C-alpha positions in Angstrom: -3.6 12.3 34.1 -2.9 10.8 30.6 -3.0 13.4 27.9 -2.4 13.4 24.2 0.6 15.4 23.0 0.4 18.4 20.8 1.4 17.9 17.2 4.6 19.9 17.7 5.7 17.6 20.5 5.9 14.6 18.2 9.2 13.8 16.5 9.3 14.2 12.7 10.3 10.6 12.2 6.8 9.6 13.4 5.0 12.1 11.2 4.2 11.7 7.5 6.3 13.7 5.1 3.5 15.6 3.3 5.9 18.4 2.5 7.0 16.1 -0.3 3.6 17.1 -1.9 3.9 20.9 -1.4 6.8 22.4 0.5 5.6 26.0 0.5 2.6 28.3 0.2 3.9 29.5 -3.1 3.9 25.9 -4.5 0.3 25.6 -3.5 -0.6 28.9 -5.2 1.2 27.8 -8.3 -0.7 24.5 -8.4 -4.0 26.3 -8.1 -3.1 28.6 -11.0 -2.1 25.5 -13.1 -5.5 23.9 -12.3 -7.3 27.0 -13.4 -5.3 27.3 -16.6 -5.9 23.7 -17.5 -9.6 24.1 -16.9 -9.6 27.0 -19.3 -7.8 24.9 -21.9 -10.4 22.2 -21.5 -13.2 24.8 -21.8 -11.9 25.7 -25.2 -13.1 22.3 -26.4 -16.7 22.9 -25.3 -18.9 21.9 -28.2 -16.0 20.3 -30.0 -15.0 17.3 -28.0 -16.5 14.7 -30.3 -15.7 16.4 -33.6 -12.7 14.2 -34.1 -10.6 11.5 -32.5 -7.8 14.0 -32.1 -10.0 16.4 -30.1 -11.2 13.6 -27.9 -7.6 12.4 -27.3 -6.4 15.9 -26.4 -9.3 16.4 -24.0 -8.4 13.2 -22.2 -4.7 14.3 -22.0 -5.7 17.7 -20.6 -8.1 16.1 -18.1 -5.4 13.7 -16.9 -3.1 16.7 -16.2 -5.9 18.6 -14.5 -7.0 15.7 -12.3 -3.5 14.9 -11.3 -2.9 18.4 -10.1 -6.3 19.1 -8.4 -6.1 15.7 -6.6 -2.7 16.6 -5.2 -4.2 19.8 -3.8 -7.2 18.0 -2.4 -5.3 15.2 -0.8 -2.7 17.5 0.7 -5.2 20.0 2.2 -7.3 17.2 3.7 -4.3 15.3 5.1 -2.9 18.5 6.6 -6.3 19.2 8.3 -6.5 15.6 9.5 -3.1 16.0 11.2 -4.6 18.7 13.4 -8.3 19.4 12.9 -8.2 22.2 15.5 -5.7 24.3 13.4 -7.7 27.1 11.8 -5.1 27.7 9.1 -5.4 24.0 8.0 -9.2 24.3 8.1 -9.1 27.4 5.9 -6.9 25.8 3.3 -9.0 22.7 3.2 -12.2 24.7 2.7 -10.6 26.8 0.0 -9.5 23.7 -1.9 -12.9 22.1 -1.4 -14.4 25.2 -2.9 -12.0 25.2 -5.8 -12.9 21.5 -6.4 -16.6 22.3 -6.4 -16.2 25.3 -8.8 -14.1 23.3 -11.2 -16.5 20.4 -11.1 -19.3 22.7 -12.0 -17.2 24.4 -14.7 -16.3 21.1 -16.4 -19.7 19.4 -15.9 -20.3 19.8 -19.7 -17.8 17.1 -20.6 -19.7 13.9 -19.9 -23.1 14.9 -21.4 -21.4 16.3 -24.5 -19.5 13.0 -25.0 -22.7 10.9 -24.4 -24.6 12.8 -27.1 -23.0 10.2 -29.4 -23.2 6.4 -29.2 -20.3 4.0 -28.6 -20.2 3.0 -32.3 -19.2 6.5 -33.1 -16.5 6.3 -30.4 -15.1 3.2 -32.1 -14.9 5.2 -35.3 -12.9 7.9 -33.5 -10.5 5.3 -32.1 -9.9 4.0 -35.5 -9.2 7.5 -36.7 -6.9 8.3 -33.8 -5.0 5.1 -32.6 -3.7 6.9 -29.5 -7.3 6.7 -28.2 -6.9 3.0 -27.8 -5.4 3.5 -24.4 -8.7 5.0 -23.3 -11.0 2.4 -24.9 -12.0 0.6 -21.7 -12.5 3.9 -19.9 -14.7 5.0 -22.8 -16.7 1.8 -22.6 -17.3 2.3 -18.9 -18.2 5.9 -19.5 -20.8 5.1 -22.2 -22.5 2.7 -19.8 -23.8 5.9 -18.1 -25.4 7.2 -21.2 -29.0 6.5 -20.1 -28.2 8.0 -16.7 -26.7 11.3 -18.0 -28.7 14.5 -18.4 -28.3 17.4 -20.8 -25.3 19.7 -20.3 -27.6 22.4 -18.7 -29.2 19.9 -16.3 -25.9 18.2 -15.4 -24.6 21.7 -14.4 -27.7 22.2 -12.3 -27.3 18.8 -10.6 -23.7 19.5 -9.9 -24.5 22.9 -8.3 -27.3 21.2 -6.3 -24.9 18.6 -5.0 -22.4 21.2 -4.0 -25.1 22.9 -2.0 -26.4 19.7 -0.5 -23.1 18.0 0.1 -22.3 19.1 3.6 -23.8 16.2 5.6 -20.4 14.4 5.7 -18.7 17.6 6.8 -21.2 18.1 9.6 -20.6 14.6 10.8 -16.8 15.0 10.5 -16.9 18.0 12.8 -19.2 16.2 15.3 -16.9 13.2 15.3 -13.6 15.1 15.4 -13.4 18.8 16.1 -16.5 19.2 18.4 -16.4 15.8 20.2 -15.9 15.7 24.0 -16.4 12.3 25.6 -15.5 13.3 29.1 -13.3 11.5 31.6 -13.2 8.0 33.1 -11.1 6.3 35.7 -8.7 3.8 34.2 -7.4 0.4 35.5 -4.8 2.2 37.7 -7.4 4.5 39.3 -6.2 7.5 37.2 -8.5 10.0 35.7 -8.1 10.0 31.9 -9.8 11.8 29.1 -11.8 9.5 26.8 -11.2 10.1 23.0 -12.0 8.4 19.8 -8.3 7.3 19.6 -8.2 5.6 23.0 -11.8 4.3 23.1 -11.0 0.8 21.9 -8.1 0.6 24.4 -10.5 1.0 27.2 -13.1 -1.2 25.6 -10.5 -4.0 25.8 -9.7 -3.4 29.4 -9.9 -6.4 31.8 -11.7 -4.1 34.2 -15.4 -4.3 33.5 -16.2 -1.0 35.1 -13.6 0.7 32.8 -15.3 -0.9 29.8 -18.8 0.0 31.0 -17.9 3.6 31.7 -16.1 4.1 28.3 -19.1 2.6 26.6 -21.6 4.8 28.4 -19.6 8.0 27.9 -19.3 7.3 24.2 -23.0 6.8 23.6 -24.2 9.4 26.0 -22.3 11.9 23.8 -24.0 10.7 20.7 -27.3 10.6 22.5 -26.8 14.2 23.5 -26.7 15.3 19.9 -29.3 12.8 18.6 -31.5 15.2 16.7 -28.5 16.9 14.9 -27.2 13.5 13.8 -30.6 12.2 12.8 -31.2 15.3 10.6 -27.7 15.0 9.2 -28.1 11.3 8.2 -31.6 11.9 6.9 -30.2 14.7 4.7 -27.6 12.2 3.3 -30.3 9.7 2.5 -32.5 12.4 0.8 -29.5 13.6 -1.2 -29.0 10.0 -2.4 -32.6 9.8 -3.5 -32.3 13.1 -5.3 -29.4 11.9 -7.3 -30.8 8.5 -8.1 -34.1 9.9 -9.2 -32.8 12.6 -11.5 -30.2 10.2 -13.0 -33.0 7.6 -13.6 -31.8 4.8 -11.4 -34.3 2.6 -9.7 -32.7 3.3 -6.3 -29.7 4.8 -4.5 -28.4 1.2 -4.1 -28.5 0.6 -7.8 -26.8 3.9 -8.4 -24.0 3.0 -6.0 -23.4 -0.5 -7.5 -23.7 0.7 -11.2 -20.2 2.3 -11.2 -18.6 -1.1 -10.6 -21.0 -3.0 -12.9 -22.2 -5.0 -9.9 -25.7 -6.5 -9.6 -28.0 -5.7 -6.7 -28.1 -9.5 -6.3 -24.5 -9.4 -4.9 -25.6 -7.1 -2.1 -28.7 -9.1 -1.3 -26.8 -12.4 -1.5 -24.4 -11.2 1.1 -27.2 -10.4 3.6 -29.0 -13.6 2.8 -25.9 -15.8 3.3 -25.1 -14.1 6.6 -28.6 -14.5 7.8 -28.4 -18.3 7.1 -25.3 -18.4 9.3 -26.3 -16.4 12.3 -26.3 -19.6 14.3 -22.5 -19.5 14.2 -22.5 -16.0 15.6 -24.8 -17.1 18.4 -22.5 -20.0 19.2 -19.6 -17.6 19.4 -21.5 -15.2 21.7 -22.4 -18.1 24.0 -18.8 -19.2 24.2 -17.6 -15.7 24.9 -20.2 -15.4 27.7 -18.9 -18.7 29.3 -15.2 -17.8 29.0 -15.7 -14.4 30.6 -17.7 -16.0 33.4 -20.5 -13.5 33.4 -24.1 -14.0 34.1 -25.0 -11.5 31.3 -22.9 -10.6 28.3 -23.2 -6.9 27.5 -22.3 -4.9 24.4 -19.3 -3.5 26.4 -18.0 -7.1 26.7 -17.5 -7.8 23.0 -14.0 -6.4 22.6 -12.2 -7.7 25.7 -9.7 -10.5 25.2 -10.6 -14.0 26.4 -7.2 -14.6 27.9 -5.3 -12.9 30.7 -1.5 -13.6 30.7 -0.4 -12.3 27.3 1.9 -9.1 27.3 0.0 -6.4 25.4 2.5 -3.5 25.2 4.0 -3.5 21.7 6.2 -0.4 20.9 6.0 0.8 17.3 9.4 -0.7 16.3 8.4 -4.1 17.5 5.1 -3.8 15.8 6.9 -3.1 12.5 9.1 -6.2 13.0 6.0 -8.4 13.6 4.3 -7.1 10.4 7.4 -7.8 8.3 7.7 -11.3 9.6 4.0 -12.0 9.0 4.1 -10.8 5.4 7.1 -12.9 4.4 4.8 -15.3 2.4 4.3 -12.3 0.0 7.9 -12.5 -1.1 11.2 -10.5 -0.9 10.2 -7.9 -3.5 7.0 -7.1 -1.6 9.0 -6.6 1.7 11.6 -4.5 0.0 8.9 -2.2 -1.4 7.2 -2.2 2.0 10.3 -0.9 3.7 9.9 2.4 1.7 6.8 3.2 3.8 9.2 3.6 6.8 12.3 5.0 5.0 10.3 7.6 3.1 7.9 8.5 6.0 4.6 7.5 4.5 3.2 6.9 8.0 1.8 9.3 10.6 2.2 7.1 13.6 0.9 8.5 16.9 -2.3 10.3 18.1 -2.0 14.0 18.9 -4.4 16.7 20.0 -6.9 17.4 17.2 -5.7 14.5 15.0 -8.4 12.7 13.0 -9.4 9.5 14.8 -9.0 6.0 13.3 -6.7 5.0 10.5 -6.6 5.2 6.7 -4.4 4.9 3.7 -4.6 7.8 1.2 -2.8 9.7 -1.5 -2.9 10.1 -5.3 -1.0 9.1 -8.4 1.8 11.7 -7.7 2.2 11.2 -4.0 3.2 8.4 -1.6 0.4 6.1 -0.5 0.3 7.7 2.9 -0.9 6.0 6.1 -2.6 7.7 9.1 -2.4 5.7 12.3 -3.2 6.4 15.9 -0.7 3.8 17.2 -1.2 3.0 20.9 1.1 0.0 21.5 -1.6 -2.7 21.3 -1.9 -5.7 19.1 -4.9 -3.9 17.5 -2.5 -1.1 16.5 -0.2 -3.6 14.9 -3.2 -5.1 13.0 -4.3 -1.6 11.9 -0.7 -0.9 10.6 -0.7 -4.2 8.6 -4.2 -3.4 7.3 -3.5 0.2 6.1 -0.1 -0.9 4.6 -2.1 -3.5 2.6 -4.0 -0.6 1.1 -0.9 1.4 0.5 0.9 -1.4 -1.2 -2.1 -2.0 -3.4 -2.0 1.7 -4.4 1.8 1.6 -4.8 1.7 -1.3 -7.2 -1.3 -0.1 -9.2 0.3 3.3 -9.7 3.6 1.6 -10.7 2.0 -0.6 -13.3 -1.0 1.3 -14.6 -1.4 4.6 -16.5 -3.1 7.4 -14.6 -6.5 6.6 -16.1 -6.5 3.1 -14.7 -4.5 3.4 -11.5 -7.3 4.0 -9.0 -8.8 0.6 -8.1 -12.5 0.2 -7.3 -13.6 0.5 -3.7 -15.2 -2.9 -4.2 -11.6 -4.3 -4.3 -10.1 -1.9 -1.8 -10.5 -3.9 1.3 -9.1 -7.1 0.0 -5.4 -6.3 0.1 -5.7 -4.8 3.6 -7.5 -7.9 4.9 -5.1 -10.3 3.3 -2.4 -8.6 5.4 -4.5 -9.0 8.5 -5.1 -12.7 7.9 -1.4 -13.3 7.3 -0.6 -11.4 10.5 -3.1 -13.5 12.5 -1.8 -16.8 11.0 1.8 -15.8 11.9 1.0 -14.8 15.4 -1.1 -18.0 16.0 1.6 -20.3 14.6 4.3 -18.6 16.6 2.3 -18.5 19.9 4.4 -19.9 22.8 1.5 -20.6 25.2 -2.0 -21.8 25.2 -3.2 -18.3 26.3 -1.6 -16.8 23.2 -3.2 -19.4 20.9 -6.6 -18.5 22.5 -5.8 -14.8 22.0 -5.1 -15.2 18.2 -8.0 -17.6 17.6 -10.3 -15.1 19.3 -8.8 -12.2 17.2 -9.6 -14.1 14.0 -13.1 -14.7 15.3 -13.5 -11.1 16.2 -12.3 -10.1 12.8 -15.0 -12.1 11.1 -17.5 -10.8 13.7 -16.5 -7.2 13.1 -15.9 -7.3 9.3 -18.3 -9.9 8.0 -21.2 -10.0 10.4 -21.1 -6.5 11.7 -20.5 -4.7 8.4 -23.3 -6.8 6.9 -25.5 -5.6 9.7 -24.5 -2.0 8.8 -25.2 -2.7 5.2 -28.6 -4.0 6.0 -29.3 -1.0 8.2 -28.4 1.3 5.3 -30.7 -0.7 3.0 -33.6 -0.7 5.4 -33.4 3.1 6.1 -33.3 3.9 2.4 -36.3 1.5 1.9 -38.2 3.4 4.6 -37.5 6.7 2.9 -38.8 5.2 -0.4 -42.0 4.3 1.5 -42.3 7.8 2.9 -41.8 6.6 6.5 -40.6 9.6 8.5 -36.9 9.2 9.3 -36.9 10.4 12.9 -34.2 9.6 15.5 -36.6 7.1 17.0 -37.0 5.3 13.6 -33.3 5.1 13.2 -32.7 3.9 16.7 -35.5 1.2 16.6 -34.3 -0.2 13.3 -30.7 -0.4 14.5 -31.6 -1.8 17.9 -33.7 -4.6 16.3 -30.9 -5.5 13.9 -28.4 -5.6 16.8 -30.6 -8.1 18.6 -31.0 -10.2 15.5 -27.2 -10.4 14.7 -26.0 -11.0 18.3 -28.9 -13.3 19.5 -30.5 -13.9 22.9 -27.2 -14.6 24.7 -26.2 -11.0 24.3 -27.8 -8.2 26.2 -28.4 -5.5 23.7 -28.0 -2.5 26.0 -30.3 0.4 25.3 -27.5 2.8 24.5 -26.3 0.6 21.6 -29.3 1.9 19.6 -27.2 5.1 19.2 -24.2 3.2 17.6 -25.3 4.0 14.1 -24.7 7.7 14.8 -20.9 7.3 15.0 -20.4 5.3 11.8 -18.6 7.6 9.3 -19.0 5.3 6.4 -22.8 5.9 6.3 -21.9 9.2 4.6 -20.3 7.2 1.8 -23.5 5.3 1.2 -23.5 1.6 0.5 -19.8 1.3 1.1 -19.7 -1.0 4.2 -20.9 -4.1 2.4 -17.5 -4.1 0.6 -15.8 -4.9 3.9 -17.8 -8.1 4.1 -17.3 -9.1 0.5 -13.6 -8.1 0.8 -12.9 -10.3 3.8 -14.6 -13.2 2.1 -12.4 -12.8 -1.0 -9.3 -12.1 1.2 -9.7 -15.4 3.2 -9.8 -17.3 -0.1 -6.7 -15.6 -1.4 -4.7 -15.7 1.8 -5.5 -19.3 2.5 -4.0 -20.3 -0.9 -0.9 -18.2 -0.2 -0.4 -19.7 3.2 -0.8 -23.2 1.9 1.8 -22.4 -0.8 -0.4 -23.3 -3.7 1.4 -22.9 -6.9 0.8 -19.5 -8.6 -1.3 -18.1 -5.7 1.2 -15.4 -4.7 1.9 -14.4 -8.3 -1.9 -14.1 -9.1 -2.3 -12.0 -6.0 0.6 -9.6 -6.9 -0.9 -9.3 -10.3 -4.2 -8.4 -8.6 -2.4 -5.7 -6.6 -1.0 -4.3 -9.9 -4.3 -4.2 -11.8 -5.8 -0.9 -10.7 -9.1 -0.5 -12.5 -8.0 -1.9 -15.9 -11.1 -4.1 -15.9 -14.4 -4.4 -14.0 -13.8 -5.4 -10.4 -15.5 -8.7 -10.5 -13.4 -9.7 -13.5 -10.2 -8.6 -11.8 -11.1 -10.7 -8.8 -12.1 -13.8 -10.8 -8.4 -13.9 -12.0 -7.5 -14.9 -8.5 -10.1 -17.7 -8.6 -12.7 -15.8 -6.5 -16.2 -15.4 -7.9 -18.3 -12.9 -5.8 -21.4 -13.4 -7.9 -21.9 -16.7 -5.9 -22.3 -17.3 -2.2 -19.3 -19.6 -2.2 -16.6 -17.2 -0.9 -18.9 -15.8 1.8 -19.9 -19.3 2.9 -16.2 -20.4 2.9 -15.3 -17.5 5.2 -18.2 -18.4 7.6 -17.3 -22.0 7.6 -13.7 -21.1 8.5 -15.2 -19.0 11.3 -16.9 -22.2 12.6 -13.7 -24.2 12.3 -11.7 -21.6 14.3 -14.5 -21.4 16.9 -14.3 -25.2 17.3 -10.5 -25.0 17.7 -11.0 -22.4 20.4 -13.6 -24.6 22.2 -11.1 -27.5 22.2 -8.3 -25.3 23.6 -10.4 -24.1 26.5 
């Protein structure tokens, strides 16, 4: 029986070196004390922040130090817990730091409303008085955009306390998806009984044995069906929390509130959905080809991940996966590759799954840590792709932290998926061009098509689901499990078309999507891949200046509004052009696959 190892059984070389953040309990306690002392120093400016340019500058400096220290604590405690979610000591530390974060947020909630009692012309006067404030001019400009959506100091404190009380929906989901999850056992291709987990689910969904895929699919969704009322109540609570915040902050909707931070119009969101709807025929064509190539009478939802070729070796040890990634990313230049090597030399990466480890993959850290990577590497080409993807995030973070002051280092989530997806596209291009057989070419063409299917079509479907469910709440339609299921099921049928059997269990898929607890996030995957295709295509073609513009993009952090930063690479997401180009490339690759087979 295949079993995951305990954390202690995995060699340190394959575990991230988070002791670099805090190497002892005493260091953690000292950092907590520093955070509390800094908050007290900031409190001394209550009622005095905007008296002078000097005061405003000093508050900014204190806030920078405070944020840097509390973010280190927050990142460390969460990453430690993600390493082994079953470790009660890790859980206790995470909860205590979360509580500290909540208390400090409440304590310092006076800052923004106090600043916004003035107008921006007054701020410009303070900048003139104190030239050091010039560094913070753009941040102040962004801050004062929120003036009409900011309440009095007393009400802001009430709202902060309310959010601290409400904000456990994501935590409930986290536990359901990690600590409490049990997906049962299935029989693998070799006739062995294996435990199904979040980490190995995709492995079995790509199995050539259809019974293995079907059983993995059914086990997964029977679990989520078994806790349907809990999940429905949890997500409904998240939606209601979104409406509470948007209403009290005087936004027209939670969607507008979400987009406002990045200065993005709701039209960009609607444009994405509309453009994808106009190109659903391409998805239907892809589904029809997949059905034919698999030679099945009916194509089911458990058939969407399996490869369309049969004779390609799939076992890729981590060392080989690393080598492939480095070869694929050569178009980004020698300096990029030299910096990328640090991820391995300095142990940024937590490589393998272990008992209790958080599922999936991510890149995370803060200004004063490595840009760490969590993987659950399982020797598949998908694991190699996940490594390239997360390292794209980490290099984006690495360069932004290197080239930007703290206040501007943290790039917008709207831009976050571009670097990761550029890496995936470069990887796919390398693998396709170096394929030795027809079967390999089919494999990599299909992987590109699957990426568009998963990242552009599917994430847009998720985005539409979020929008529709929030619209139903606005119309006072009861958000029951049945309402969630029906809406999701109808969308699934729309996006996949008549040649796909939308199995009844797929109506529960929405229940296992963690990003729904970071509302209106998923559309950024779809806009991100559209922008990434445009950027990567120019780099692959060797267009003059394309690589330099891209490296400048990676170094930009949040020094401007995200749409403006992106426009410097030649991509304008206020139009449908990048999305349509990505979908046209999907059609071109689909035609190439048809010709091969």
